[in-house]
C-alpha positions as CSV (number, residue, x, y, z in Angstrom):
1,M,-12.7,-19.8,12.4
2,T,-13.7,-18.4,9.0
3,L,-15.9,-15.2,9.0
4,K,-18.4,-14.7,6.2
5,I,-18.3,-11.2,4.8
6,N,-20.9,-9.5,2.7
7,N,-18.7,-7.6,0.3
8,N,-21.4,-5.5,-1.2
9,L,-19.7,-2.1,-1.5
10,F,-20.4,-0.8,-5.1
11,H,-19.3,2.7,-6.3
12,E,-21.4,4.8,-8.6
13,L,-18.5,7.3,-8.9
14,C,-14.8,6.9,-8.9
15,P,-13.8,6.8,-5.2
16,I,-10.5,8.6,-6.0
17,C,-11.5,11.6,-8.2
18,G,-15.4,11.5,-8.1
19,S,-15.8,11.0,-11.9
20,I,-18.9,9.4,-13.3
21,S,-16.8,7.9,-16.2
22,I,-16.0,4.5,-14.8
23,T,-15.9,1.1,-16.5
24,N,-15.5,-2.5,-15.7
25,A,-11.9,-3.5,-16.6
26,Y,-11.2,-7.0,-15.2
27,N,-12.4,-9.8,-12.9
28,L,-10.2,-10.2,-9.9
29,M,-8.6,-13.6,-9.6
30,Y,-8.6,-15.3,-6.2
31,E,-8.8,-18.9,-5.1
32,G,-9.4,-20.8,-2.0
33,K,-9.2,-19.4,1.5
34,L,-8.7,-15.6,1.9
35,S,-7.0,-13.8,4.7
36,Y,-7.7,-10.3,5.9
37,S,-4.6,-9.4,7.9
38,S,-4.5,-12.6,10.1
39,T,-8.2,-13.5,9.9
40,Q,-9.6,-16.0,7.5
41,I,-12.7,-14.8,5.7
42,E,-15.2,-16.0,3.1
43,L,-16.8,-13.6,0.6
44,L,-20.4,-13.6,-0.7
45,K,-19.9,-11.7,-4.0
46,K,-17.5,-11.9,-6.9
47,P,-15.1,-8.9,-7.0
48,E,-14.4,-6.8,-10.0
49,L,-11.6,-4.3,-10.9
50,W,-12.9,-1.1,-12.5
51,K,-11.1,1.8,-14.2
52,C,-11.7,5.6,-14.0
53,N,-11.4,7.1,-17.4
54,E,-10.9,10.5,-15.9
55,C,-8.0,10.0,-13.5
56,K,-6.8,6.7,-14.9
57,S,-6.9,5.0,-11.5
58,F,-8.4,1.6,-10.7
59,F,-10.6,0.4,-7.9
60,T,-12.5,-2.6,-6.6
61,Q,-16.2,-3.1,-7.0
62,N,-18.0,-5.5,-4.6
63,A,-15.5,-4.6,-1.9
64,I,-15.6,-5.1,1.8
65,N,-17.3,-2.3,3.6
66,E,-15.0,0.1,5.5
67,E,-16.5,-0.7,8.9
68,D,-15.8,-4.4,8.5
69,S,-12.3,-3.6,7.2
70,V,-11.4,-1.4,10.3
71,S,-12.8,-4.1,12.6
72,L,-10.8,-6.9,10.9
73,Y,-7.5,-4.8,11.2
74,K,-8.1,-3.8,14.8
75,N,-8.7,-7.4,16.0
76,S,-6.1,-9.2,13.8
77,D,-2.5,-9.8,14.6
78,A,-0.8,-7.9,11.7
79,G,2.7,-8.9,13.0
80,K,1.9,-12.5,12.2
81,R,0.8,-11.8,8.6
82,W,3.8,-9.7,7.6
83,D,7.4,-10.5,8.5
84,A,9.0,-8.0,10.9
85,K,12.2,-7.6,9.0
86,K,14.5,-4.6,9.3
87,F,13.6,-1.9,6.8
88,E,17.2,-2.0,5.4
89,D,17.0,-5.8,4.9
90,E,13.4,-5.9,3.5
91,K,13.7,-3.1,0.9
92,T,16.1,-2.8,-2.0
93,P,19.3,-0.7,-1.5
94,Y,17.9,1.8,-4.1
95,C,14.7,2.2,-2.0
96,V,16.7,2.6,1.2
97,N,18.9,5.2,-0.3
98,V,15.9,7.2,-1.5
99,F,14.5,7.4,2.0
100,K,17.9,8.4,3.4
101,K,17.5,11.6,1.4
102,F,14.5,12.6,3.5
103,I,15.1,11.0,6.9
104,R,17.7,12.9,8.9
105,K,18.6,14.0,12.4
106,D,16.2,16.2,14.4
107,I,13.2,16.0,12.1
108,E,9.8,14.6,13.2
109,V,8.4,11.7,11.2
110,L,5.0,10.1,11.2
111,D,4.4,6.7,9.6
112,I,0.8,6.0,9.0
113,G,-0.1,2.3,8.9
114,C,3.2,1.6,10.6
115,N,2.5,-2.1,11.5
116,T,5.2,-3.1,14.1
117,G,7.4,-0.1,13.4
118,E,10.2,-1.3,11.2
119,F,10.4,1.9,9.2
120,L,10.1,3.9,12.4
121,D,13.1,1.9,13.7
122,F,15.1,3.0,10.6
123,A,14.0,6.6,11.1
124,K,14.9,6.6,14.8
125,N,18.3,5.1,14.1
126,N,18.9,8.0,11.6
127,G,18.2,10.6,14.3
128,A,14.5,11.4,13.7
129,S,11.8,11.7,16.3
130,T,9.3,9.0,15.5
131,Y,5.5,8.8,15.6
132,G,3.1,6.1,14.3
133,F,-0.5,5.5,13.6
134,E,-1.9,1.9,13.4
135,Y,-5.2,0.1,13.8
136,S,-3.9,-3.2,15.1
137,I,-3.9,-3.2,18.9
138,K,-1.1,-5.7,19.1
139,S,1.1,-3.8,16.7
140,I,0.5,-0.6,18.7
141,E,1.9,-2.3,21.8
142,I,5.0,-3.5,19.9
143,C,5.7,0.0,18.6
144,E,5.3,1.6,22.0
145,S,7.6,-1.0,23.5
146,K,10.3,0.2,21.0
147,G,9.9,3.9,22.1
148,H,7.8,5.2,19.2
149,T,5.0,7.6,20.1
150,M,1.6,6.3,18.8
151,L,-1.2,8.6,17.8
152,E,-4.8,7.6,18.6
153,N,-6.1,9.4,15.5
154,L,-5.0,11.7,12.7
155,E,-7.0,14.8,14.1
156,V,-4.0,16.0,16.1
157,E,-4.0,19.6,17.4
158,N,-0.8,21.6,17.6
159,K,1.4,18.9,16.1
160,K,3.1,19.2,12.7
161,F,5.5,16.8,11.0
162,D,8.5,17.3,8.6
163,V,7.8,14.0,6.8
164,I,4.8,11.7,6.8
165,T,5.2,8.2,5.2
166,A,2.7,5.7,4.0
167,F,4.0,2.2,3.1
168,D,1.5,0.0,1.2
169,L,-1.3,2.1,2.7
170,V,-3.1,4.1,0.0
171,E,-4.4,1.0,-1.7
172,H,-6.4,0.3,1.5
173,L,-8.1,3.7,1.6
174,Y,-11.9,4.1,1.2
175,H,-11.8,8.0,1.2
176,P,-8.4,8.9,-0.2
177,N,-9.2,12.7,-0.5
178,T,-10.1,12.8,3.2
179,F,-6.8,11.1,4.0
180,F,-4.9,13.6,1.9
181,D,-6.7,16.5,3.6
182,K,-5.7,15.2,7.0
183,V,-2.1,14.7,5.9
184,I,-2.0,18.3,4.6
185,K,-3.1,19.6,8.1
186,L,-0.4,17.5,9.8
187,L,2.5,18.6,7.6
188,K,4.8,21.6,8.3
189,P,5.2,24.2,5.5
190,N,7.0,22.4,2.7
191,G,6.6,19.1,4.5
192,K,6.7,15.9,2.5
193,L,4.3,13.0,2.1
194,I,6.2,10.0,0.9
195,I,4.0,7.2,-0.5
196,F,5.3,3.7,-1.2
197,T,2.8,1.6,-3.2
198,G,2.3,-0.6,-6.2
199,D,2.6,1.0,-9.6
200,I,-0.7,0.5,-11.5
201,D,1.2,1.6,-14.7
202,C,3.9,-1.0,-14.4
203,W,4.7,-3.7,-16.9
204,A,3.5,-6.5,-14.6
205,F,0.0,-5.1,-14.2
206,K,-0.4,-4.4,-17.9
207,N,0.5,-8.0,-18.7
208,C,-1.2,-9.8,-15.8
209,K,-4.3,-7.5,-15.6
210,G,-6.7,-9.0,-13.0
211,R,-4.1,-11.6,-12.0
212,W,-1.5,-9.1,-10.8
213,W,-0.3,-10.1,-7.4
214,Y,-0.4,-6.6,-5.9
215,L,-4.2,-6.3,-6.5
216,N,-4.3,-8.5,-3.4
217,Y,-8.1,-8.6,-3.1
218,P,-9.9,-8.1,-0.7
219,E,-7.5,-5.9,1.3
220,H,-6.5,-3.6,-1.5
221,V,-9.4,-1.6,-2.8
222,I,-8.0,1.4,-4.8
223,F,-4.9,1.9,-7.0
224,I,-4.0,5.5,-7.6
225,S,-2.4,6.5,-10.9
226,K,0.5,8.9,-11.5
227,N,-2.0,11.0,-13.5
228,F,-4.0,11.6,-10.3
229,Y,-1.0,12.7,-8.3
230,E,0.1,15.0,-11.1
231,N,-3.2,16.6,-12.1
232,K,-6.0,15.9,-9.6
233,L,-4.5,16.2,-6.1
234,H,-5.0,19.6,-4.5
235,G,-2.8,20.9,-1.6
236,L,0.1,18.6,-2.4
237,K,2.5,18.9,-5.4
238,L,4.2,15.8,-6.9
239,K,7.9,16.5,-6.6
240,N,9.3,13.2,-7.8
241,I,8.5,9.6,-8.5
242,Y,11.1,6.9,-7.9
243,Y,10.6,3.4,-9.5
244,T,11.6,0.4,-7.4
245,F,10.6,-3.1,-6.5
246,N,8.4,-4.1,-3.6
247,N,11.4,-5.7,-1.8
248,R,14.5,-7.8,-2.3
249,Y,12.5,-11.0,-2.9
250,F,14.9,-13.8,-3.5
251,K,18.6,-13.9,-3.4
252,N,21.2,-15.5,-5.7
253,L,20.1,-19.0,-6.8
254,N,16.7,-18.8,-5.1
255,F,15.9,-15.8,-7.2
256,T,17.1,-17.4,-10.4
257,M,15.1,-20.6,-9.8
258,A,12.0,-18.5,-8.9
259,A,12.4,-16.4,-12.1
260,I,12.7,-19.5,-14.3
261,F,9.7,-21.1,-12.7
262,N,7.5,-18.0,-13.0
263,Y,8.6,-16.9,-16.4
264,S,8.0,-20.4,-17.8
265,K,4.4,-20.1,-16.6
266,M,4.1,-16.7,-18.3
267,L,5.4,-18.2,-21.5
268,G,3.0,-21.1,-21.3
269,L,5.8,-23.7,-21.0
270,R,4.4,-25.2,-17.9
271,K,0.8,-26.4,-18.0
272,G,-1.6,-27.0,-15.1
273,L,-0.2,-24.2,-12.9
274,K,-1.7,-20.9,-11.8
275,P,-1.0,-18.3,-14.4
276,Y,1.9,-15.8,-14.0
277,E,0.9,-13.2,-11.4
278,G,3.8,-10.8,-11.9
279,L,6.4,-12.2,-9.5
280,P,9.2,-11.9,-10.0
281,S,8.9,-8.8,-12.2
282,P,11.5,-8.0,-14.8
283,T,10.9,-4.2,-14.3
284,P,10.1,-2.1,-11.2
285,D,6.5,-2.7,-9.9
286,H,6.4,-0.1,-7.2
287,I,6.7,3.6,-6.9
288,I,7.9,6.0,-4.2
289,A,5.9,9.2,-4.8
290,V,7.2,12.3,-3.0
291,L,4.6,15.0,-2.6
292,S,5.3,18.4,-1.0
293,K,2.8,20.6,0.9
294,T,1.9,23.7,-1.3
């Protein structure tokens, strides 16, 4: 069954910093059937990617409304959409080593948007007490079966965390500043918010523009810049940014063949194919942003 969605959300101000200085940057490329988590949908409007000239972030115009987004996530089976690979096997060794700096014995960790709990498994195996927050009902059941404590909402009284993580989450937010305010209240003094997300300043986006694979419309609706983290975010201070890849992608010959295939498209050597969308990327296309409560 395909659901028809009226994607009529249009912003008069930047949804990230509130600036009026916003401009149309690119059309978003998508073809054929669309999936929202595990649900097939059809859109009524053509989406656009806009840029904020103040904070240098990007966001989607003609987006799906937040109420529809929450409903789709709650009633979908996220575990079927994304592979439940071990965190150590999915991410690059560099990425795993970065997180090992912050995940240690006897700390309390909250993963927001935890899906089926692969990062929480990693944190638990490293001695942390693990908590999660997730919309998908089926994913919640899986996390609880593995011994992770699941929160019903982020308005938690008398509970503070040493580390809060958000993997591929911020790009889904409709009210990022509300999210950051909630995180600040949940963090212990000097607690850390660690964000893993696509890098809107990376080589792949600058070259692919509206075709970049991580734009992933219609689920991803905002793309926060490093400039925002450094200069516009109150209550959290950017401590470090690590540049990495989304995951290990392909191995050995498979990676080589995929690279040849995709780069040949980029160079225009193969005709009649979808344009190069940024995979594989020759340079890191993701960031790990570490922010500390001030």
